[in-house]
Rosetta silent file (secondary structure, phi, psi, omega in degrees, C-alpha in Angstrom):
SEQUENCE: MARRGIMSQNLKEEIARELGVYNVVSNEGWGSVTSRDCGNIVTKAIEIAERNVRK
SCORE:     score description
SCORE:     0.000 S_00000001
   1 L     0.000  129.768 -179.539  -17.691  -69.463  -44.437 S_00000001
   2 L   -83.326  139.442  176.460  -16.761  -69.384  -40.738 S_00000001
   3 L   -93.363  137.182  175.908  -17.409  -66.265  -38.697 S_00000001
   4 L   -97.367  139.608  175.764  -14.714  -64.992  -36.414 S_00000001
   5 L   -70.444  138.384  179.751  -15.604  -63.445  -33.103 S_00000001
   6 L   -87.916  -35.877 -179.802  -14.748  -59.797  -32.866 S_00000001
   7 L   -83.721  134.951  178.398  -14.798  -59.625  -29.074 S_00000001
   8 L   -70.835  154.262  177.857  -11.957  -61.361  -27.286 S_00000001
   9 H   -59.384  -40.410 -179.727  -12.781  -64.141  -24.869 S_00000001
  10 H   -62.254  -41.979  179.275  -11.139  -62.160  -22.075 S_00000001
  11 H   -65.051  -44.502  178.437  -13.332  -59.117  -22.735 S_00000001
  12 H   -59.432  -43.869 -179.369  -16.493  -61.227  -22.818 S_00000001
  13 H   -67.131  -39.639  178.514  -15.564  -62.889  -19.533 S_00000001
  14 H   -61.445  -45.116  179.397  -14.678  -59.565  -17.904 S_00000001
  15 H   -67.204  -40.279  178.156  -18.042  -58.075  -18.881 S_00000001
  16 H   -60.442  -39.072  176.776  -19.876  -61.234  -17.778 S_00000001
  17 H   -63.646  -46.269 -178.810  -18.231  -60.897  -14.360 S_00000001
  18 H   -60.373  -37.647 -177.914  -19.205  -57.245  -14.168 S_00000001
  19 H   -88.830   -2.755  175.491  -22.828  -58.052  -15.051 S_00000001
  20 L    81.132   21.717  179.359  -22.996  -61.010  -12.675 S_00000001
  21 L  -114.328    6.939 -176.977  -23.480  -63.781  -15.230 S_00000001
  22 H   -64.624  -31.973  179.216  -20.001  -65.277  -15.235 S_00000001
  23 H   -61.278  -35.791  176.425  -21.073  -68.113  -12.927 S_00000001
  24 H   -65.883  -44.843 -179.588  -23.514  -69.276  -15.633 S_00000001
  25 H   -61.043  -48.044 -175.938  -20.763  -69.071  -18.262 S_00000001
  26 H   -69.917  -33.035 -178.068  -18.245  -70.971  -16.165 S_00000001
  27 H   -86.451  -36.935 -171.482  -20.701  -73.658  -15.031 S_00000001
  28 H  -122.620  -12.040 -179.808  -22.845  -74.158  -18.134 S_00000001
  29 L    94.891  168.105 -176.952  -21.145  -72.365  -21.028 S_00000001
  30 H   -64.156  -26.672 -179.518  -22.130  -69.405  -23.188 S_00000001
  31 H   -66.578  -16.472 -179.824  -25.109  -71.274  -24.621 S_00000001
  32 H   -94.854   -3.776  178.420  -26.871  -71.071  -21.266 S_00000001
  33 L   -76.586  134.863 -178.142  -26.647  -67.283  -20.990 S_00000001
  34 L   -65.353  157.338  177.518  -30.032  -65.666  -21.621 S_00000001
  35 H   -59.369  -40.331  179.156  -30.627  -63.569  -24.717 S_00000001
  36 H   -61.001  -46.163  179.602  -31.192  -60.549  -22.501 S_00000001
  37 H   -65.118  -38.515  175.984  -27.847  -61.046  -20.749 S_00000001
  38 H   -61.307  -42.580  177.003  -26.088  -61.547  -24.096 S_00000001
  39 H   -61.654  -39.840  177.626  -27.630  -58.286  -25.283 S_00000001
  40 H   -65.260  -36.899  177.502  -26.400  -56.563  -22.132 S_00000001
  41 H   -64.410  -44.898  178.974  -22.899  -57.928  -22.745 S_00000001
  42 H   -63.718  -43.765  179.284  -22.922  -56.593  -26.310 S_00000001
  43 H   -59.273  -44.492  179.123  -24.265  -53.222  -25.155 S_00000001
  44 H   -64.063  -40.366  178.747  -21.498  -52.958  -22.555 S_00000001
  45 H   -63.799  -38.909  177.871  -18.856  -53.931  -25.138 S_00000001
  46 H   -65.369  -42.358  177.560  -20.127  -51.199  -27.478 S_00000001
  47 H   -59.003  -43.829  178.893  -19.949  -48.651  -24.640 S_00000001
  48 H   -62.946  -44.861 -179.653  -16.346  -49.668  -23.941 S_00000001
  49 H   -62.516  -42.558 -179.905  -15.443  -49.454  -27.638 S_00000001
  50 H   -64.889  -39.339  176.664  -17.033  -46.026  -27.990 S_00000001
  51 H   -61.778  -42.028 -178.590  -15.125  -44.740  -24.942 S_00000001
  52 H   -68.436  -31.306  179.618  -11.863  -46.026  -26.415 S_00000001
  53 H   -72.068  -34.608 -177.506  -12.506  -44.371  -29.782 S_00000001
  54 H   -74.220  -16.498 -178.722  -13.162  -41.001  -28.167 S_00000001
  55 L   -69.725    0.000    0.000   -9.820  -40.995  -26.319 S_00000001
């Protein structure tokens, strides 16, 4: 069974830019982003989602 991504590509890229890792993504792909940076991206996405739910 294939898993679908929940986060849109645009949101992931926007957060990567904000956290300063987009250059890695654009040059080497998502597989080259460190686990720590991926965790930071997920944490930021959760913060955004929680803000949107509270509105």
